[in-house]
N, C-alpha and C positions, 0 to 999 in steps of 0.2 A: 569584780563587782561590775555589773552591767549599768550603763548610764541610762537614765530616764530621758524622755524628750525634753523636760525642763532643764536637766543637766546639760544636755547637748546644746540647747538654746543658750544657756549661760556661757558655756565654753565658746560657742561661736561668737557671742556678743563680745566677750573679752578679747578674742582674736581680732575681731573687726576694729575694736578700739585701738589696739596696738598697731594696726596697719593704716589707721586714719592719718593723713598727712598733717593735719593741724595738731593732733595728739603728738605725733613724732616731733614736730617743731617745738611744742611746749615742753615735752619731756626732756629734750636735750638741754633746755634752760632751767629745768627743775632741780630741786635738791634731792628728789626721790630717786632711788635706783629702780630699774625695771621690775625687779622682784618685789620691791616694796609697793610699787604702783599696782602690780598684778594682785598682790595680797589684799590691798585696800579695795580694789575693784570687786574682787570675788566676795569679800566680806560684806561690802555695801550692797551689792546686787543680790546676794543670797539672803540678805535680811529683809528683802521686800516682802511685806505682809501678803501681797497678792500671790506669792509663790508658796508652794508647799515647803515646809521646814526642810532646810538643807543641813544634814548632819555634818559635824566637823570632818569626818573621814571623806565625805564627798567633796568638801572644799579643797582638800589636798589633791583629789583626782582631777579637779577642774583646772589645776595649774598646768600651764604649758611651758613657760619660761624656766620654771624651777621644777620641772618634772622629776619625779623620783625622790624628791626630798621628803623628809619625815614630817609628822604632825607637829612635833616640837619645833622644827625648823620654821614651819609655816607660822606657828604662834609667835615665835621670836621675831620673825620678819614683820608680822602684822603689828606687834607691839612697838617695834622700832618705828614703823611707818606712822602709827598713831601719835607717838611722842613727837616725831618730826613735824607732823601736821599741826599739832598744838603749838609748837615753837614757831612755825611759819605764821600761823594766824595771830599769835601773840606779837610777833614782829610787825605785822601789818598794823595792829592796834597801837603798838608803841610808836611807830613812825607817824601815825596820825595824831597820837596824844602829844608828842613833843613838837609837832608842827612841821615835820619834814614832808608830810603829805596833807593837803587840805581836803575838806569834805568833797569838793568837786572832783578831785583826782580819785578819791575812793569811789565816788559814784560812777565815774567814767570806767573805772576798773571793773566794778560790778556789772555795769551795762555791757561792757565788752565780753565778760564771761557769759552773760545771758545770750548775747548775740551769737557767740561761738557755739553755745549749746543748741540754739535754733538751727544754725548752719549744719552742725553735726547731725541733727535729726533729719534735716532735708536731704543731706547727702547719703545718710543711712537708708532713707526711704528709696532714693534713687538706686542705691546699691542693691536693695532687695528686688527692685523691678528688673534689674539687669544682672541678676545673681551669677549667671554662667558666662557673662561676657567680660571683657577687659574694659578698663576705663577708656572712654573716648577722648579724643584730643581736646574737645571743649571742656570736659570735666577736669582734665589735668591742668589746663590753662586757668580754669576757674579756681582750682585749689592753690595754684601758684600765686594767683592774685590775692587770694585770701591770706596766704602766708605773709605776703608782702605788706598787706594792710594791717595785719596783726603786729608785725614788727614795728611799723610806723606808729601805730596807736600806743604801743608800750613805750616807745621812745618819746612820744609826745607827752604821755602821762608823767614820765620821769623828768623830762627836760623842762616842763612847765615851771616847776619849783626852781630849777637851776637858773632859768631866765629871770625870775623875780629877784633872786638873790644877787645877780650880777648887775642889775639895773640901778 
């Protein structure tokens, strides 16, 4: 089956996400496996109404990490990832509900996610402009600084409640 330009763009996008340094940092701390993340991304991106309908067989072809796996395997992995996502979001709601996280911490978490998305879009645009070149020293330093800032923010969000309970 030959890939269409849309399919190639989807595959390239998924590849670019997996090579993104911030994605790599977050995914190492995530409860998702790489295959689950890949399945969620493909499913989410391919359901974009702006794109032509992507048939299930094509979603399997788009996979890189789990290349050669069956449609049933893809569907099982996707189902596992969706259940895990539901549990993760329920856990965030639960810690907010029982007071382990106050609204300002949840807001800061959402704002951080939004800022990371903006950063990803900026670096993605930069990557397209320099598609055939390697990352420059400034960009590598910038990404290292972004990783450090992300770690600091997450620690600050979590420790804020710890400081209140110890005072």
